[in-house]
C-alpha positions, 0 to 999 in steps of 0.5 A: 616732724622731728621732735626735739629731745631735751636731755638736760634737766630743766633746772640745776640740782641744788646741793641737798641738805643731806649732802651739806650735813655730810660735808660739815660732819666730815670737816668736823671729824677731820678737825677733831682727828687733827687735834687728837694727833697734835695732843697725843704727840705733845702729851707723849713728850710731857710723859717722857719728861715726867718719866725721866724726872721720876727716875731721877727722884727715885735715885735721889731718894735711894741715895738719901735713904742710904746716906741717912745712917751717916747723917745720924752719926754726923748728928752726934758730931754736930752736938759735940761741935756745939758743946765745944762752941759753948765752951769757947763762948765761955772763954770769950765771955771772960775776956768780954767781962774783963774789957767791959769792967774797965769801961768808963761811964760814956765808953762803948765797946764797938767791935770785938775780934778774937782768935786764939791768942789775940784780941782786937777791940775798938772802943768809943770814948767821950774824952782822951782822959777816959781813953787813957784811964781805960788803957791803963786799967787794961794794962793792969789786968791779969788776963791781957799782956802787950796792950798796943794802941793801933789807932786813936782818932777823933770824930763827930757823931753828927753829920756836920762838924759845925753841929755844936750839939754833938760832942766829939768822940774818940775811937781807939783800936787796941790789940791785946795779947791773951795770957796763956794760963787764963785761956786754959783756966777759962775753958775748964 
């Protein structure tokens, strides 16, 4: 009789725990390596950007350090300009005081524009009599010549003209020529 020889195992071998741990460890190691490579290249680009920013800031610092003496000399220019502006303020205040001196009780200086030889002022008056007395007072002033009325208009300060609680006001815009000798005396 011939015996049957069975070379096949009786059951199929299962994946052993050692092999399973080895496969999981290899997968984790592969994921860690992929993350390291990705982070390396992303940080490398960040390092390049930071190096270029550092070099730009270094050159800017060198430029500012070289410009520092020039800024110190400009500081004296600023102080002289400030002193000149203060003198100019004194000149303007003389004209403002003269304008306010002639204002009636309910008259207001609304706007003031000034250049070297001309003042443009806008006033608000309660009556036309106040406006005319103010203009005649300014004409008699020794600081201004050629007093010209550009605009004279009436308006109601309230929202509606039917509001009887509001008194109509008059806006007067004047052009005043500054006398030369007063301008030089006020600056000294």
